[in-house]
ROMIGU-258628 format. One line per field, with one value per atom (N, C-alpha, C, CB): residue number from 1; atom name; z, x, y. Coordinates in nm, 2 decimals, decimal comma. Atoms other than C-alpha are relative to their C-alpha. Glycine has a CB too. Layout:
BEGIN
num: (NUM / ...)
atomo: (CA / ...)
zz: (Z / ...)
xx: (X / ...)
yy: (Y / ...)
end
This chain:
BEGIN
num: (1 / 1 / 1 / 1 / 2 / 2 / 2 / 2 / 3 / 3 / 3 / 3 / 4 / 4 / 4 / 4 / 5 / 5 / 5 / 5 / 6 / 6 / 6 / 6 / 7 / 7 / 7 / 7 / 8 / 8 / 8 / 8 / 9 / 9 / 9 / 9 / 10 / 10 / 10 / 10 / 11 / 11 / 11 / 11 / 12 / 12 / 12 / 12 / 13 / 13 / 13 / 13 / 14 / 14 / 14 / 14 / 15 / 15 / 15 / 15 / 16 / 16 / 16 / 16 / 17 / 17 / 17 / 17 / 18 / 18 / 18 / 18 / 19 / 19 / 19 / 19 / 20 / 20 / 20 / 20 / 21 / 21 / 21 / 21 / 22 / 22 / 22 / 22 / 23 / 23 / 23 / 23 / 24 / 24 / 24 / 24 / 25 / 25 / 25 / 25 / 26 / 26 / 26 / 26 / 27 / 27 / 27 / 27 / 28 / 28 / 28 / 28 / 29 / 29 / 29 / 29 / 30 / 30 / 30 / 30 / 31 / 31 / 31 / 31 / 32 / 32 / 32 / 32 / 33 / 33 / 33 / 33 / 34 / 34 / 34 / 34 / 35 / 35 / 35 / 35 / 36 / 36 / 36 / 36 / 37 / 37 / 37 / 37 / 38 / 38 / 38 / 38 / 39 / 39 / 39 / 39 / 40 / 40 / 40 / 40 / 41 / 41 / 41 / 41 / 42 / 42 / 42 / 42 / 43 / 43 / 43 / 43 / 44 / 44 / 44 / 44 / 45 / 45 / 45 / 45 / 46 / 46 / 46 / 46 / 47 / 47 / 47 / 47 / 48 / 48 / 48 / 48 / 49 / 49 / 49 / 49 / 50 / 50 / 50 / 50 / 51 / 51 / 51 / 51 / 52 / 52 / 52 / 52 / 53 / 53 / 53 / 53 / 54 / 54 / 54 / 54 / 55 / 55 / 55 / 55 / 56 / 56 / 56 / 56 / 57 / 57 / 57 / 57 / 58 / 58 / 58 / 58 / 59 / 59 / 59 / 59 / 60 / 60 / 60 / 60 / 61 / 61 / 61 / 61 / 62 / 62 / 62 / 62 / 63 / 63 / 63 / 63 / 64 / 64 / 64 / 64 / 65 / 65 / 65 / 65 / 66 / 66 / 66 / 66 / 67 / 67 / 67 / 67 / 68 / 68 / 68 / 68 / 69 / 69 / 69 / 69 / 70 / 70 / 70 / 70 / 71 / 71 / 71 / 71 / 72 / 72 / 72 / 72 / 73 / 73 / 73 / 73 / 74 / 74 / 74 / 74 / 75 / 75 / 75 / 75 / 76 / 76 / 76 / 76)
atomo: (N / CA / C / CB / N / CA / C / CB / N / CA / C / CB / N / CA / C / CB / N / CA / C / CB / N / CA / C / CB / N / CA / C / CB / N / CA / C / CB / N / CA / C / CB / N / CA / C / CB / N / CA / C / CB / N / CA / C / CB / N / CA / C / CB / N / CA / C / CB / N / CA / C / CB / N / CA / C / CB / N / CA / C / CB / N / CA / C / CB / N / CA / C / CB / N / CA / C / CB / N / CA / C / CB / N / CA / C / CB / N / CA / C / CB / N / CA / C / CB / N / CA / C / CB / N / CA / C / CB / N / CA / C / CB / N / CA / C / CB / N / CA / C / CB / N / CA / C / CB / N / CA / C / CB / N / CA / C / CB / N / CA / C / CB / N / CA / C / CB / N / CA / C / CB / N / CA / C / CB / N / CA / C / CB / N / CA / C / CB / N / CA / C / CB / N / CA / C / CB / N / CA / C / CB / N / CA / C / CB / N / CA / C / CB / N / CA / C / CB / N / CA / C / CB / N / CA / C / CB / N / CA / C / CB / N / CA / C / CB / N / CA / C / CB / N / CA / C / CB / N / CA / C / CB / N / CA / C / CB / N / CA / C / CB / N / CA / C / CB / N / CA / C / CB / N / CA / C / CB / N / CA / C / CB / N / CA / C / CB / N / CA / C / CB / N / CA / C / CB / N / CA / C / CB / N / CA / C / CB / N / CA / C / CB / N / CA / C / CB / N / CA / C / CB / N / CA / C / CB / N / CA / C / CB / N / CA / C / CB / N / CA / C / CB / N / CA / C / CB / N / CA / C / CB / N / CA / C / CB / N / CA / C / CB / N / CA / C / CB / N / CA / C / CB / N / CA / C / CB)
zz: (-0,03 / 2,18 / 0,12 / -0,03 / -0,14 / 2,53 / 0,08 / 0,04 / -0,10 / 2,67 / -0,03 / -0,04 / 0,03 / 2,50 / 0,10 / -0,19 / -0,08 / 2,68 / 0,16 / -0,01 / -0,15 / 3,02 / 0,01 / 0,06 / -0,01 / 2,95 / 0,03 / -0,15 / 0,01 / 2,87 / 0,14 / -0,11 / -0,15 / 3,20 / 0,09 / 0,07 / -0,10 / 3,38 / 0,00 / -0,04 / 0,00 / 3,26 / 0,04 / -0,15 / -0,09 / 3,34 / 0,12 / 0,02 / -0,16 / 3,69 / 0,08 / 0,05 / -0,04 / 3,73 / 0,11 / -0,12 / -0,06 / 3,81 / 0,12 / -0,09 / -0,12 / 4,03 / 0,09 / -0,03 / -0,10 / 4,24 / 0,06 / -0,04 / -0,06 / 4,28 / 0,05 / -0,07 / -0,05 / 4,39 / 0,13 / -0,10 / -0,12 / 4,63 / 0,10 / -0,03 / -0,11 / 4,79 / 0,05 / -0,05 / -0,05 / 4,82 / 0,11 / -0,12 / -0,09 / 5,00 / 0,10 / -0,04 / -0,13 / 5,24 / 0,08 / -0,06 / -0,09 / 5,30 / 0,08 / -0,11 / -0,08 / 5,36 / 0,14 / -0,12 / -0,11 / 5,59 / 0,12 / -0,04 / -0,11 / 5,79 / 0,06 / -0,05 / -0,04 / 5,81 / 0,12 / -0,16 / -0,08 / 5,94 / 0,12 / -0,06 / -0,17 / 6,20 / 0,09 / 0,02 / -0,09 / 6,33 / 0,04 / -0,10 / -0,04 / 6,34 / 0,09 / -0,16 / -0,11 / 6,51 / 0,16 / -0,05 / -0,12 / 6,76 / 0,08 / -0,06 / -0,10 / 6,84 / 0,03 / -0,07 / -0,01 / 6,83 / 0,13 / -0,12 / -0,13 / 7,11 / 0,10 / -0,01 / -0,14 / 7,34 / 0,00 / 0,03 / -0,01 / 7,26 / 0,11 / -0,14 / -0,09 / 7,40 / 0,16 / -0,05 / -0,18 / 7,72 / 0,06 / 0,05 / -0,08 / 7,80 / 0,03 / -0,10 / -0,01 / 7,75 / 0,14 / -0,16 / -0,08 / 7,96 / 0,16 / -0,06 / -0,14 / 8,25 / 0,05 / 0,01 / -0,03 / 8,21 / 0,07 / -0,13 / -0,04 / 8,26 / 0,13 / -0,09 / -0,16 / 8,57 / 0,09 / 0,03 / -0,10 / 8,72 / 0,01 / -0,05 / 0,01 / 8,65 / 0,12 / -0,19 / -0,05 / 8,79 / 0,20 / -0,08 / -0,14 / 9,13 / 0,06 / 0,02 / -0,05 / 9,15 / 0,03 / -0,14 / -0,01 / 9,10 / 0,15 / -0,16 / -0,13 / 9,37 / 0,12 / 0,00 / -0,08 / 9,61 / 0,01 / -0,04 / -0,01 / 9,53 / 0,07 / -0,16 / -0,10 / 9,66 / 0,10 / -0,05 / -0,11 / 9,95 / 0,06 / 0,01 / -0,05 / 10,03 / 0,01 / -0,11 / 0,02 / 9,93 / 0,11 / -0,15 / -0,11 / 10,17 / 0,11 / 0,01 / -0,13 / 10,45 / 0,02 / -0,02 / -0,01 / 10,38 / 0,04 / -0,12 / -0,07 / 10,41 / 0,14 / -0,09 / -0,14 / 10,69 / 0,12 / 0,02 / -0,09 / 10,87 / 0,02 / -0,05 / 0,01 / 10,76 / 0,06 / -0,15 / -0,06 / 10,89 / 0,16 / -0,05 / -0,14 / 11,24 / 0,07 / 0,01 / -0,05 / 11,25 / -0,01 / -0,08 / 0,01 / 11,15 / 0,14 / -0,16 / -0,11 / 11,45 / 0,12 / 0,00 / -0,11 / 11,69 / 0,03 / -0,02 / -0,05 / 11,62 / 0,01 / -0,10)
xx: (-0,03 / -3,55 / 0,00 / 0,10 / 0,02 / -3,48 / -0,09 / 0,04 / 0,13 / -3,78 / -0,11 / -0,07 / 0,09 / -3,98 / 0,06 / 0,01 / -0,07 / -3,71 / -0,02 / 0,18 / 0,05 / -3,80 / -0,10 / 0,00 / 0,16 / -4,17 / 0,02 / -0,11 / 0,01 / -4,13 / 0,05 / 0,07 / -0,03 / -3,92 / -0,09 / 0,13 / 0,11 / -4,20 / -0,11 / -0,05 / 0,14 / -4,47 / 0,04 / -0,09 / -0,05 / -4,28 / -0,03 / 0,11 / -0,02 / -4,22 / -0,11 / 0,09 / 0,12 / -4,56 / -0,06 / -0,07 / 0,08 / -4,74 / 0,06 / 0,00 / -0,08 / -4,47 / 0,02 / 0,13 / -0,01 / -4,45 / -0,14 / 0,05 / 0,13 / -4,84 / 0,00 / -0,13 / 0,03 / -4,83 / 0,07 / 0,04 / -0,08 / -4,53 / -0,07 / 0,16 / 0,07 / -4,75 / -0,10 / -0,06 / 0,11 / -5,05 / 0,03 / -0,08 / -0,03 / -4,86 / 0,05 / 0,08 / -0,05 / -4,70 / -0,11 / 0,08 / 0,13 / -5,04 / -0,05 / -0,15 / 0,08 / -5,19 / 0,09 / -0,03 / -0,09 / -4,88 / -0,03 / 0,16 / 0,00 / -4,93 / -0,14 / 0,03 / 0,15 / -5,33 / -0,02 / -0,12 / -0,01 / -5,25 / 0,06 / 0,04 / -0,04 / -5,04 / -0,07 / 0,08 / 0,08 / -5,27 / -0,11 / -0,09 / 0,14 / -5,57 / 0,07 / -0,08 / -0,04 / -5,35 / 0,03 / 0,13 / -0,01 / -5,26 / -0,14 / 0,03 / 0,15 / -5,62 / -0,05 / -0,12 / 0,06 / -5,70 / 0,07 / 0,03 / -0,06 / -5,44 / -0,01 / 0,12 / 0,06 / -5,57 / -0,11 / 0,00 / 0,14 / -5,93 / 0,04 / -0,08 / -0,01 / -5,78 / 0,03 / 0,11 / -0,04 / -5,61 / -0,10 / 0,12 / 0,15 / -5,94 / -0,08 / -0,11 / 0,08 / -6,11 / 0,04 / 0,01 / -0,09 / -5,87 / -0,02 / 0,16 / 0,02 / -5,92 / -0,15 / 0,06 / 0,12 / -6,28 / -0,01 / -0,10 / -0,01 / -6,27 / 0,06 / 0,06 / -0,06 / -6,05 / -0,08 / 0,15 / 0,08 / -6,26 / -0,16 / 0,00 / 0,14 / -6,60 / 0,03 / -0,03 / -0,05 / -6,42 / 0,00 / 0,19 / -0,01 / -6,35 / -0,13 / 0,11 / 0,17 / -6,73 / -0,05 / -0,12 / 0,08 / -6,82 / 0,06 / 0,06 / -0,07 / -6,59 / -0,07 / 0,16 / 0,06 / -6,70 / -0,14 / 0,01 / 0,14 / -7,07 / -0,01 / -0,07 / 0,03 / -7,02 / 0,06 / 0,03 / -0,01 / -6,84 / -0,12 / 0,09 / 0,12 / -7,14 / -0,12 / -0,04 / 0,14 / -7,39 / 0,03 / -0,03 / -0,06 / -7,19 / -0,05 / 0,16 / 0,05 / -7,22 / -0,14 / 0,04 / 0,13 / -7,59 / -0,04 / -0,07 / 0,05 / -7,65 / 0,04 / 0,05 / -0,01 / -7,47 / -0,06 / 0,12 / 0,08 / -7,64 / -0,15 / 0,00 / 0,13 / -7,97 / -0,01 / -0,05 / 0,00 / -7,84 / -0,01 / 0,13 / 0,03 / -7,80 / -0,13 / 0,08 / 0,12 / -8,13 / -0,07 / -0,05 / 0,11 / -8,30 / 0,02 / 0,03 / -0,03 / -8,12 / -0,05 / 0,12 / 0,02 / -8,21 / -0,17 / 0,06 / 0,14 / -8,58 / -0,04 / -0,11)
yy: (0,15 / -12,61 / -0,04 / -0,04 / 0,01 / -12,59 / 0,00 / 0,05 / -0,05 / -12,44 / -0,09 / 0,17 / 0,14 / -12,77 / -0,12 / -0,05 / 0,13 / -12,98 / 0,00 / 0,01 / -0,03 / -12,82 / -0,04 / 0,13 / 0,01 / -12,82 / -0,15 / 0,05 / 0,12 / -13,19 / -0,06 / -0,04 / 0,07 / -13,28 / 0,02 / 0,04 / -0,07 / -13,05 / -0,08 / 0,15 / 0,08 / -13,27 / -0,13 / 0,00 / 0,11 / -13,57 / -0,02 / 0,00 / 0,00 / -13,47 / 0,03 / 0,09 / -0,03 / -13,32 / -0,10 / 0,01 / 0,13 / -13,65 / -0,05 / -0,12 / 0,06 / -13,77 / 0,09 / -0,07 / -0,08 / -13,45 / -0,02 / 0,14 / 0,00 / -13,46 / -0,11 / 0,03 / 0,13 / -13,83 / 0,00 / -0,11 / 0,00 / -13,77 / 0,11 / 0,04 / -0,10 / -13,46 / -0,07 / 0,14 / 0,07 / -13,67 / -0,10 / -0,06 / 0,08 / -13,96 / 0,06 / -0,08 / -0,10 / -13,68 / 0,04 / 0,13 / -0,10 / -13,52 / -0,12 / 0,08 / 0,10 / -13,89 / -0,05 / -0,14 / 0,05 / -13,98 / 0,11 / 0,00 / -0,10 / -13,67 / -0,02 / 0,15 / -0,01 / -13,72 / -0,13 / -0,02 / 0,09 / -14,09 / 0,01 / -0,06 / -0,02 / -13,98 / 0,04 / 0,09 / -0,11 / -13,70 / -0,14 / 0,19 / 0,09 / -13,98 / -0,11 / -0,08 / 0,08 / -14,24 / 0,05 / -0,06 / -0,09 / -13,97 / 0,01 / 0,13 / -0,02 / -13,93 / -0,11 / 0,08 / 0,13 / -14,29 / -0,01 / -0,12 / 0,02 / -14,34 / 0,09 / -0,01 / -0,06 / -14,06 / -0,03 / 0,12 / 0,06 / -14,21 / -0,09 / -0,06 / 0,12 / -14,52 / 0,03 / -0,10 / 0,00 / -14,37 / 0,03 / 0,10 / -0,06 / -14,19 / -0,12 / 0,12 / 0,10 / -14,50 / -0,13 / -0,06 / 0,07 / -14,72 / 0,07 / 0,01 / -0,04 / -14,47 / 0,01 / 0,13 / -0,02 / -14,43 / -0,15 / 0,03 / 0,13 / -14,82 / -0,03 / -0,08 / 0,01 / -14,80 / 0,07 / 0,06 / -0,08 / -14,55 / -0,07 / 0,18 / 0,09 / -14,78 / -0,12 / -0,08 / 0,13 / -15,07 / 0,05 / -0,04 / -0,04 / -14,86 / 0,05 / 0,11 / -0,04 / -14,75 / -0,15 / 0,08 / 0,15 / -15,09 / -0,07 / -0,12 / 0,05 / -15,22 / 0,06 / 0,04 / -0,08 / -14,92 / -0,04 / 0,12 / 0,02 / -15,00 / -0,15 / 0,01 / 0,14 / -15,38 / -0,01 / -0,13 / -0,03 / -15,27 / 0,05 / 0,06 / -0,08 / -15,06 / -0,11 / 0,13 / 0,10 / -15,34 / -0,08 / -0,09 / 0,08 / -15,59 / 0,08 / -0,02 / -0,10 / -15,33 / 0,01 / 0,16 / 0,00 / -15,29 / -0,13 / 0,04 / 0,14 / -15,64 / -0,07 / -0,10 / 0,04 / -15,70 / 0,07 / -0,01 / -0,08 / -15,43 / -0,05 / 0,15 / 0,04 / -15,56 / -0,15 / 0,01 / 0,11 / -15,92 / 0,03 / -0,09 / -0,04 / -15,73 / 0,05 / 0,08 / -0,05 / -15,57 / -0,12 / 0,13 / 0,11 / -15,90 / -0,09 / -0,12 / 0,06 / -16,08 / 0,07 / -0,02 / -0,06 / -15,80 / -0,01 / 0,12 / -0,01 / -15,83 / -0,16 / 0,09)
end
């Protein structure tokens, strides 16, 4: 009869253990997904900053070209 008692306890605990295992796996997956999302966000921030630098540089070059064109027009 003790074997049946152990089997009954095992049958009762098995779904609980399965649910806890699933929740543990889900928490690990979410932590990894969050880390990947943070990494992607940091890369995007770096890209945006780099693009802003490029735009600023292009604007400065454009201003210089406009000034050169004005000077050339004045000399003609």
